[in-house]
PASE-31096 format. One record per residue: residue number from 1; residue in one letter; x, y, z of N, C-alpha, C in turn. Coordinates in nm, 4 decimals. Layout:
BEGIN
[atom NUM,"A",[X,Y,Z],[X,Y,Z],[X,Y,Z]]
...
This chain:
BEGIN
[atom 1,"M",[21.1124,16.1269,21.5801],[21.0624,16.1598,21.4475],[21.1180,16.2931,21.3990]]
[atom 2,"F",[21.1320,16.3899,21.4899],[21.1808,16.5209,21.4458],[21.3284,16.5183,21.4088]]
[atom 3,"Y",[21.3969,16.4080,21.4352],[21.5354,16.3962,21.3900],[21.5416,16.3876,21.2379]]
[atom 4,"Y",[21.4338,16.3387,21.1779],[21.4275,16.3378,21.0321],[21.4070,16.4782,20.9760]]
[atom 5,"V",[21.3497,16.5671,21.0556],[21.3413,16.7088,21.0160],[21.4820,16.7670,21.0120]]
[atom 6,"F",[21.5646,16.7323,21.1104],[21.7046,16.7759,21.1095],[21.7765,16.7228,20.9850]]
[atom 7,"L",[21.7498,16.5975,20.9507],[21.8111,16.5396,20.8319],[21.7655,16.6139,20.7066]]
[atom 8,"A",[21.6381,16.6460,20.6989],[21.5858,16.7213,20.5840],[21.6500,16.8596,20.5760]]
[atom 9,"L",[21.6677,16.9248,20.6902],[21.7336,17.0561,20.6920],[21.8793,17.0446,20.6482]]
[atom 10,"A",[21.9445,16.9351,20.6864],[22.0829,16.9121,20.6432],[22.0891,16.8951,20.4917]]
[atom 11,"I",[21.9927,16.8259,20.4355],[21.9890,16.8056,20.2906],[21.9653,16.9376,20.2188]]
[atom 12,"V",[21.8715,17.0172,20.2689],[21.8451,17.1482,20.2082],[21.9695,17.2368,20.2170]]
[atom 13,"G",[22.0361,17.2351,20.3321],[22.1594,17.3130,20.3480],[22.2678,17.2701,20.2510]]
[atom 14,"E",[22.2771,17.1399,20.2289],[22.3771,17.0881,20.1348],[22.3443,17.1310,19.9921]]
[atom 15,"L",[22.2172,17.1276,19.9564],[22.1765,17.1694,19.8218],[22.2022,17.3178,19.7992]]
[atom 16,"I",[22.1668,17.3992,19.8966],[22.1918,17.5437,19.8853],[22.3422,17.5691,19.8776]]
[atom 17,"G",[22.4171,17.5051,19.9672],[22.5621,17.5242,19.9702],[22.6287,17.4832,19.8405]]
[atom 18,"T",[22.5863,17.3712,19.7828],[22.6449,17.3232,19.6584],[22.6158,17.4184,19.5432]]
[atom 19,"N",[22.4921,17.4677,19.5360],[22.4579,17.5607,19.4287],[22.5296,17.6941,19.4453]]
[atom 20,"L",[22.5422,17.7408,19.5678],[22.6185,17.8638,19.5910],[22.7664,17.8429,19.5608]]
[atom 21,"L",[22.8152,17.7219,19.5855],[22.9539,17.6896,19.5532],[22.9782,17.7037,19.4036]]
[atom 22,"K",[22.8844,17.6563,19.3233],[22.8960,17.6719,19.1778],[22.8915,17.8192,19.1411]]
[atom 23,"M",[22.8029,17.8958,19.2050],[22.7883,18.0375,19.1744],[22.9078,18.1205,19.2224]]
[atom 24,"S",[22.9865,18.0646,19.3157],[23.1015,18.1389,19.3680],[23.2166,18.1463,19.2674]]
[atom 25,"L",[23.2090,18.0641,19.1619],[23.3120,18.0615,19.0576],[23.4523,18.0431,19.1164]]
[atom 26,"G",[23.4661,17.9350,19.1924],[23.5964,17.9035,19.2508],[23.6350,17.9987,19.3625]]
[atom 27,"F",[23.5372,18.0400,19.4414],[23.5565,18.1340,19.5540],[23.6030,18.2720,19.5073]]
[atom 28,"T",[23.5658,18.3100,19.3853],[23.6021,18.4438,19.3369],[23.4889,18.5445,19.3561]]
[atom 29,"K",[23.3691,18.4974,19.3865],[23.2548,18.5848,19.4126],[23.2254,18.5802,19.5622]]
[atom 30,"L",[23.2323,18.6956,19.6282],[23.2272,18.7002,19.7748],[23.0960,18.6495,19.8337]]
[atom 31,"L",[22.9828,18.7026,19.7900],[22.8557,18.6653,19.8527],[22.8211,18.5169,19.8351]]
[atom 32,"P",[22.8339,18.4615,19.7146],[22.8079,18.3178,19.7039],[22.9073,18.2333,19.7853]]
[atom 33,"T",[23.0302,18.2802,19.7967],[23.1296,18.2088,19.8771],[23.0883,18.2061,20.0230]]
[atom 34,"I",[23.0527,18.3211,20.0773],[23.0095,18.3286,20.2175],[22.8827,18.2464,20.2379]]
[atom 35,"G",[22.7872,18.2598,20.1456],[22.6634,18.1832,20.1553],[22.6878,18.0339,20.1525]]
[atom 36,"S",[22.7792,17.9907,20.0692],[22.8121,17.8489,20.0598],[22.8715,17.7978,20.1908]]
[atom 37,"L",[22.9648,17.8718,20.2458],[23.0278,17.8298,20.3712],[22.9277,17.8246,20.4857]]
[atom 38,"V",[22.8394,17.9244,20.4926],[22.7363,17.9262,20.5974],[22.6391,17.8097,20.5771]]
[atom 39,"S",[22.5985,17.7859,20.4536],[22.5055,17.6764,20.4245],[22.5652,17.5411,20.4615]]
[atom 40,"F",[22.6921,17.5213,20.4277],[22.7556,17.3941,20.4627],[22.7726,17.3799,20.6140]]
[atom 41,"A",[22.8022,17.4893,20.6829],[22.8136,17.4835,20.8290],[22.6795,17.4424,20.8906]]
[atom 42,"L",[22.5711,17.5036,20.8443],[22.4379,17.4677,20.8946],[22.4021,17.3248,20.8562]]
[atom 43,"C",[22.4395,17.2860,20.7368],[22.4148,17.1507,20.6894],[22.4773,17.0488,20.7847]]
[atom 44,"F",[22.6043,17.0668,20.8161],[22.6721,16.9717,20.9039],[22.6214,16.9800,21.0468]]
[atom 45,"Y",[22.5793,17.0969,21.0894],[22.5199,17.1101,21.2223],[22.3920,17.0258,21.2302]]
[atom 46,"F",[22.3025,17.0433,21.1327],[22.1777,16.9675,21.1346],[22.2012,16.8187,21.1123]]
[atom 47,"L",[22.2996,16.7845,21.0309],[22.3328,16.6430,21.0128],[22.3806,16.5821,21.1448]]
[atom 48,"S",[22.4592,16.6567,21.2206],[22.5048,16.6061,21.3504],[22.3887,16.5885,21.4474]]
[atom 49,"L",[22.2909,16.6789,21.4426],[22.1725,16.6637,21.5279],[22.0901,16.5422,21.4865]]
[atom 50,"A",[22.0789,16.5203,21.3562],[22.0032,16.4049,21.3078],[22.0668,16.2749,21.3551]]
[atom 51,"M",[22.2000,16.2724,21.3606],[22.2700,16.1494,21.3973],[22.2664,16.1199,21.5471]]
[atom 52,"V",[22.2009,16.2065,21.6237],[22.1819,16.1746,21.7654],[22.0944,16.0497,21.7775]]
[atom 53,"K",[21.9931,16.0382,21.6915],[21.9016,15.9230,21.6976],[21.9024,15.8367,21.5719]]
[atom 54,"I",[21.9372,15.8948,21.4587],[21.9398,15.8167,21.3347],[22.0792,15.7558,21.3208]]
[atom 55,"P",[22.0897,15.6241,21.2977],[22.2223,15.5626,21.2840],[22.3040,15.6298,21.1731]]
[atom 56,"L",[22.4327,15.6363,21.1943],[22.5243,15.7019,21.1019],[22.5062,15.6527,20.9583]]
[atom 57,"N",[22.5037,15.5211,20.9393],[22.4949,15.4693,20.8027],[22.3639,15.5094,20.7355]]
[atom 58,"I",[22.2558,15.5123,20.8075],[22.1262,15.5507,20.7511],[22.1229,15.7006,20.7233]]
[atom 59,"A",[22.1656,15.7811,20.8197],[22.1632,15.9272,20.8027],[22.2514,15.9702,20.6863]]
[atom 60,"Y",[22.3732,15.9210,20.6841],[22.4668,15.9642,20.5797],[22.4244,15.9135,20.4419]]
[atom 61,"A",[22.3768,15.7910,20.4360],[22.3341,15.7356,20.3069],[22.2166,15.8151,20.2508]]
[atom 62,"N",[22.1198,15.8457,20.3340],[22.0045,15.9229,20.2877],[22.0445,16.0652,20.2514]]
[atom 63,"W",[22.1277,16.1266,20.3328],[22.1741,16.2632,20.3075],[22.2457,16.2696,20.1725]]
[atom 64,"S",[22.3351,16.1758,20.1500],[22.4125,16.1808,20.0258],[22.3286,16.1406,19.9043]]
[atom 65,"A",[22.2439,16.0403,19.9162],[22.1644,15.9960,19.8016],[22.0605,16.0996,19.7605]]
[atom 66,"I",[21.9889,16.1541,19.8568],[21.8904,16.2570,19.8225],[21.9623,16.3803,19.7692]]
[atom 67,"G",[22.0770,16.4112,19.8283],[22.1569,16.5242,19.7804],[22.2030,16.5057,19.6369]]
[atom 68,"I",[22.2534,16.3869,19.6035],[22.3019,16.3650,19.4665],[22.1865,16.3608,19.3678]]
[atom 69,"L",[22.0744,16.3047,19.4078],[21.9577,16.3003,19.3202],[21.9063,16.4422,19.2919]]
[atom 70,"A",[21.8913,16.5212,19.3965],[21.8427,16.6585,19.3791],[21.9450,16.7457,19.3070]]
[atom 71,"T",[22.0725,16.7291,19.3382],[22.1768,16.8073,19.2719],[22.1821,16.7750,19.1225]]
[atom 72,"T",[22.1666,16.6490,19.0883],[22.1649,16.6098,18.9480],[22.0462,16.6729,18.8761]]
[atom 73,"A",[21.9305,16.6719,18.9408],[21.8117,16.7340,18.8810],[21.8315,16.8841,18.8631]]
[atom 74,"I",[21.8863,16.9494,18.9647],[21.9108,17.0942,18.9572],[22.0125,17.1257,18.8475]]
[atom 75,"A",[22.1185,17.0483,18.8416],[22.2223,17.0712,18.7398],[22.1650,17.0576,18.5988]]
[atom 76,"T",[22.0759,16.9622,18.5823],[22.0154,16.9401,18.4512],[21.9131,17.0484,18.4173]]
[atom 77,"L",[21.8266,17.0811,18.5119],[21.7169,17.1738,18.4848],[21.7591,17.3205,18.4871]]
[atom 78,"I",[21.8406,17.3583,18.5839],[21.8760,17.5001,18.5993],[22.0026,17.5363,18.5231]]
[atom 79,"Y",[22.1065,17.4544,18.5385],[22.2348,17.4863,18.4753],[22.2493,17.4253,18.3366]]
[atom 80,"K",[22.1478,17.3519,18.2927],[22.1453,17.2912,18.1587],[22.2651,17.1998,18.1326]]
[atom 81,"E",[22.3130,17.1340,18.2379],[22.4224,17.0388,18.2219],[22.3674,16.9093,18.1628]]
[atom 82,"Q",[22.4458,16.8486,18.0767],[22.4030,16.7263,18.0092],[22.4157,16.6060,18.1028]]
[atom 83,"L",[22.3195,16.5176,18.0937],[22.3197,16.3953,18.1727],[22.3172,16.2781,18.0755]]
[atom 84,"N",[22.4217,16.1962,18.0776],[22.4256,16.0824,17.9857],[22.3752,15.9562,18.0555]]
[atom 85,"I",[22.3658,15.8502,17.9803],[22.3093,15.7249,18.0317],[22.3938,15.6666,18.1451]]
[atom 86,"I",[22.5243,15.6798,18.1373],[22.6120,15.6281,18.2433],[22.5919,15.7071,18.3721]]
[atom 87,"S",[22.5780,15.8378,18.3608],[22.5520,15.9217,18.4783],[22.4189,15.8847,18.5428]]
[atom 88,"M",[22.3175,15.8653,18.4594],[22.1863,15.8270,18.5123],[22.1940,15.6909,18.5811]]
[atom 89,"L",[22.2660,15.5978,18.5228],[22.2824,15.4659,18.5830],[22.3527,15.4769,18.7182]]
[atom 90,"G",[22.4552,15.5604,18.7254],[22.5257,15.5810,18.8520],[22.4349,15.6333,18.9608]]
[atom 91,"V",[22.3522,15.7317,18.9275],[22.2589,15.7879,19.0256],[22.1565,15.6824,19.0673]]
[atom 92,"I",[22.1064,15.6060,18.9718],[22.0098,15.4994,19.0018],[22.0716,15.3957,19.0950]]
[atom 93,"L",[22.1964,15.3574,19.0712],[22.2631,15.2588,19.1568],[22.2837,15.3116,19.2986]]
[atom 94,"I",[22.3171,15.4405,19.3107],[22.3333,15.5001,19.4433],[22.2005,15.4977,19.5183]]
[atom 95,"V",[22.0951,15.5407,19.4522],[21.9625,15.5425,19.5158],[21.9185,15.4000,19.5502]]
[atom 96,"A",[21.9432,15.3049,19.4614],[21.9075,15.1654,19.4896],[21.9841,15.1138,19.6113]]
[atom 97,"G",[22.1107,15.1485,19.6214],[22.1898,15.1076,19.7371],[22.1361,15.1646,19.8668]]
[atom 98,"V",[22.0932,15.2891,19.8642],[22.0381,15.3518,19.9850],[21.9046,15.2877,20.0223]]
[atom 99,"I",[21.8243,15.2559,19.9220],[21.6969,15.1883,19.9497],[21.7233,15.0532,20.0164]]
[atom 100,"L",[21.8177,14.9778,19.9627],[21.8530,14.8489,20.0235],[21.9053,14.8659,20.1651]]
[atom 101,"L",[21.9887,14.9663,20.1847],[22.0423,14.9927,20.3183],[21.9302,15.0229,20.4167]]
[atom 102,"N",[21.8338,15.1057,20.3744],[21.7222,15.1393,20.4610],[21.6334,15.0191,20.4892]]
[atom 103,"L",[21.6147,14.9349,20.3901],[21.5262,14.8183,20.4088],[21.5868,14.7098,20.4968]]
[atom 104,"F",[21.7178,14.6896,20.4861],[21.7782,14.5750,20.5510],[21.8783,14.6088,20.6619]]
[atom 105,"S",[21.8857,14.7334,20.6995],[21.9788,14.7735,20.8045],[21.9155,14.7517,20.9424]]
[atom 106,"A",[21.9971,14.7049,21.0341],[21.9512,14.6911,21.1725],[21.9411,14.8302,21.2334]]
[atom 107,"K",[21.8248,14.8593,21.2886],[21.8040,14.9935,21.3438],[21.8015,14.9916,21.4931]]
């Protein structure tokens, strides 16, 4: 069960790393650049720990889907980026695919 905690930590690390990546302005700002690299390193470390017991397809699908859903929300709410109907449909299809994978995947 605690392997899902590792997966959650990997997702948080990915979200922090992605937002710091945006703040780094193409690696021109030192602190956000370093923070992004450290966050991604921790993200992949925790993702690797999660995959000790969680199957690769389930771990990666959940990591990426929750990451894209949260990143889209952050981009819209914090960075005021516009989200159109096609973008929303894409995110919905990704999340639907992950739900199907979780429901029907052999574990």
